[in-house]
C-alpha angles and dihedrals in degrees: 000000000000120000111207113197122178126182123202136185121196119238088226124024089230088065098056093099092045089053091049093046092047092051092051088074088071087071088072090067104101102218102082125090091205130011135179140160117204140172117247109250089215097215095136107104093205102051132021103151094113117087105172134027128199114200122183137162125214131190092232146331091286092058091049091049091050089050092053092045093053113111091234089061092059092043093051092046091053091051098045101037096076090052098051133080103185132026122181121177133190129182115191134178108238119225110245 
């Protein structure tokens, strides 16, 4: 299983909800086993730059690649990209 975790910060704090709402559309792509978009609770005293987190699980690399190749992925990226400042992504193989 692949865990796909992406961290976003909004360019302007007024756009945080627009970033979150825009990213929710990615949940309509059928290749993930689990998908969620959440706001960062910002309770860490050392780092609070991240506003929104996307967490998804995929059966394998092929499912993740199909997710990223879906037309809705490109459409969502084009809508959210102008609103974001930072984007960090990590894909990890989960221990079974």
